[in-house]
N, C-alpha and C positions, 0 to 999 in steps of 0.2 A: 820652528819654521813660521814664516809670516805669510799670510794669505789675504787676497782681496776677493770679496764676493759681491758681484753686481746684482742688483735686484734683491738686496739683503732683507728688506722688510716684507717680501712676499711670503706666501704660504710655504713653499718648499724650501726656498733659500734661507728662511729664518731657522728652519730645522737644521739645515746644513751648518749655519753659523754656530748653533748650539753644539753640534757634534764636533766641529773643528776646535772650538774653545775647550770642550771637554777632553779632546785628544792632545791638548797642549799647544795648539797654534795660537799665535797672535793674529787677530782678524780685524781687517778694515772692511766694514760693510759700506756699500755705496748704493743709494737709491734716490730717485727724484720724487717718490711718494705719490705717483699718479695712481697706481693700483696697490701699492704696499701700505702697510700700517705699522706705526711705531709700537703699537700694542704687541705685535708679534715678536718684538725684540725686548720687551719689558724685562724678561728674566736675565738679560745680559747687561742691563743698565749699570750694575755695580761691579761688573767684571773688568778688572784692569786690562785683560787681554783683548777687549773688544772696543772698537771705535766706529761710530756711524758718521759717514760723510754724505751730506745731501748734494747730489749732483746728477745731471742727466748725462748718461754715458754716450749719448748720440753726439755730444760735444767733446772736444779734446780732453783726455784724462791725464792729469799730472799727479804724481805721488812721490813724496820724499822717502828716502831710505830704500833698503833692499827689499826684495819680494821674491818668495819662493814659488808661489802658486797664484793663479788667477782663475776663479770659477765664475764663468759668465752666465748668469741666470736672469739678467734683466730682460723683461718683455711682458706685456700683457699676455695672459695665458688662458683666459676663459673666453668663450664666444661672446659673452656680454661685453667684455672689455675690448677685445680686438675688433669687434664690429663697430663699436663706438669710437675707437681710436685707431682707425686704419693707417693713417699716415705715420703716427708715432710708432706703431707696431713694425711697419716696414723700415723706419729709420733705425730703430734699436737693433733690428736683425741685420741691417747692413752697416750703417755708420757706427753703431754701438759695438758690433762685433769687430769691425776694423780697428776701432780705438782700443778695445780691450786686448786684442792681439798685439797691437803696437806697443802697449804698455808691457805686456808679457815678454815681448822680444827685447825691449830696452832693458828689462830687469833680468833677462835670462831665466824667466820663471816658467814652470809647467803650466799649460793652459788647458782648462776643461770647459767645453761648450755644452750647455744644456740645450739639447735638441728635443725632438718630439716624434711620437708615432704618427703625427699628422703629415710628416714627409711622405708617408705611404698613401695619403689621400683616401679615396674610396677603393680599397685594394681589390685586385683581381687574383691575388695569391693569398692563401689563408692556411695556417697562420703566417704572419709576415716575418721572413728572415731578413737579416741586414743586407743580403745580396739583392733583394727586390728593390727596383728603382722607383716604384710608386705609380699612382694613377691620380694626378692632381690637376685641377682646373686652375690655371694661373689667373683667369679673369673672373672667377666666381667670387662671392663675398668672403668665403673662408680663405681665399688665395692670399690675402694680405698676411696671414699668419703662416700658412703652409709654405709659401714661397720665401718669406723672410727667413724661416728656419732652414730651408733648402739652400738658400744663398749663404747663410751663416756657415753651414757645413762645408760648402765649396770654398769659402774664404779661409776657413780653418785648415782645410787640406792643402790649399795653395801655400799658406804660410809654413806648413809642415814640410812640404816638398821643396819649396823655393828657398826658404831660409833655414831649413833643418831644425825647426822648432819642435819641442817636445809637447805634443798635443793629445787630447782625448776628446771623443764625441760620445755623449750618452743620449740615446733615443728613449725618452721617457714616455711610458704608457700611463693611462689614467691612474692618477694618484689621489688618495683621499686621506683625511685625518684631521685632528685638531688644528685650528688656525685657518681653516677654509672660511671665506667670507660667506655669510648667509645668503647674500644676493649676488653671488658671482656667476650664477647661471650654469654651474656644473651639476650633473645629474645627481650625484650623491648628496651634496649640500641642499639642492632644491628639494629632493624627496624628504630628507630628514627634517628640514625646517617646516615644510608643508604638513608633514605628519604630526610634528609636535604642536603645531598651531591648529590641528584639526581641519585643515584645508584639503581639498582634493589634490592628489598627486598628479602633476602634469606629465603625461607620457606623449611624446611626439611620434607620429606614425602609429603603427599597430603594436608597437612594443616588442617586435620580434628581432629588432636589430641588437647586436651583441656588443658587449664591452668586457674588458678585463681590468679588474680593479686591484691596485697594489697599495697596501697600507704604507703610510709615510715612513715609518721606521725601517721597513724592508727596503724602500726606495733609497733612503739615505745610505744604508749599509751597502747597497749595490753600487752607488755612486762612489763611495769611498774605496771600495774594492777596485773599481775601474781606475780611479785616480792613482792608487798605490801600485797596481801591478798590471794595468791594461796596456794596450798598444794604441796606435794612431787611428785605426779603422773604427767606424761607428759600432756601438754595442747596444742592443736592446736591453733595457732594464724595466721589467714589469712582471705582472703576475699572469701566468699562462692559463689560469682557471677562467673559463669564459661563461658569462651569464647574459641572458636577455635582459633588456631594460624592464620588461614586465616582471621577471623574476626578482630583480633588484627592488622594484617597487613593493612587491608582496613581502619581501624579507624586511624592509624598512618598516612597513605597517605592523608586522608581527613583533619586531624587536622594540618598537616604541609603544606598543599596545594602543595604537591610534584607531579611531573609528573612521578615518579618512577613506574615501573611495578614490578610484582612478578616473581621471578625465583625459580623454584623447584629443590631440590637436594635430594639425597637418605637420608633416615632416619638413624641417628647414632645408633650404637648398644646399646640395653637396654634403649632406650629413652622411657619414660612412655607415654602410649596412653592417659591416663586421669590423672587429678590431681585437686582435689577439697576438701577443708576441711569441715568436720562436726564440726561446732563451738558451738554446743549445750552446751558443758561443759563451754566454755569461757563465754557464755551468762548467764548461770544460776549461776555459781560459782564466776565469776569475774564481772558480769554486763557489759561486753565489747562486742562490735561489731563494724565493720568498718563503717565509715561515708563518706569517699571520694569516689565518683564514678570513674570508669575507665576513662571516658572522662575528668573529672576535673583533676585527677591525671596526666594523659598523657599531658594535656595542660601545667601544671606546669613543668613537666619534659622536655618537648620539649623546653620551654623557657630557661631552664638551659643549655641544650645541644646547643641551638642556640647561646647563649652568649659564651659558652665554646669553641665551634668550631671557632667562629669569633675571639676570643682572641688568 
């Protein structure tokens, strides 16, 4: 099978490219390198089954040859990125999704959209099932990412219903692991880098807000299960084990052996108070659930950052 992965040089999509090539796919990666890095794809440089095309998917996409699958992962995905690149984030969620769907339709390819738990906003329902429509501010600073993904889901479902396309939507919850950027603004990478440098760990608010952290290997396995045997309705893929931000900070300090202390700062606008997936659907329909504990996943990620910072 031949697949295209947009945003291929990003943290999560690069791991997806690895998995697809390992599973025997011929993969065309596409990225404009605004937030992606060629380093993430270094292990695929000598693979005959992988090609990287530098292109902005917000512009028309053309690809020669047949295509069996399109995985649309292109988008700034961390608060640092999408707050600095608000227009590009909205364009890749709207125009980029439209172009990727158009290519998939032309090639009669299965389409998988990488969506996000941010479509639930600051939720009033906890944990969040796929049936919950969310509590999102369209005019808040985070709206550029949240609403881009909500529009992308609506566009994907419109192509499925109107054109009869074979589509999938994965709602991804907080994912972490090797290849995260040290300065991407996500809480796991922030804490690990600060701890390894002996700097104070920055906790926003009082640290009682909760998150659910899924190790990247589990996340990719869930995405592949959805691609292979899922349906058109959105599916949550994430780890239902819930931790406060303060608990995460304490665990990172313990696992790194750091002498860092915790520094509290004001909570950003529209920052969700809770975030936890209801994965009943993934369990029953896909037979998937995460296997890597937070402690084990953090240990692997810490070793990656330790080596990366040393280099």
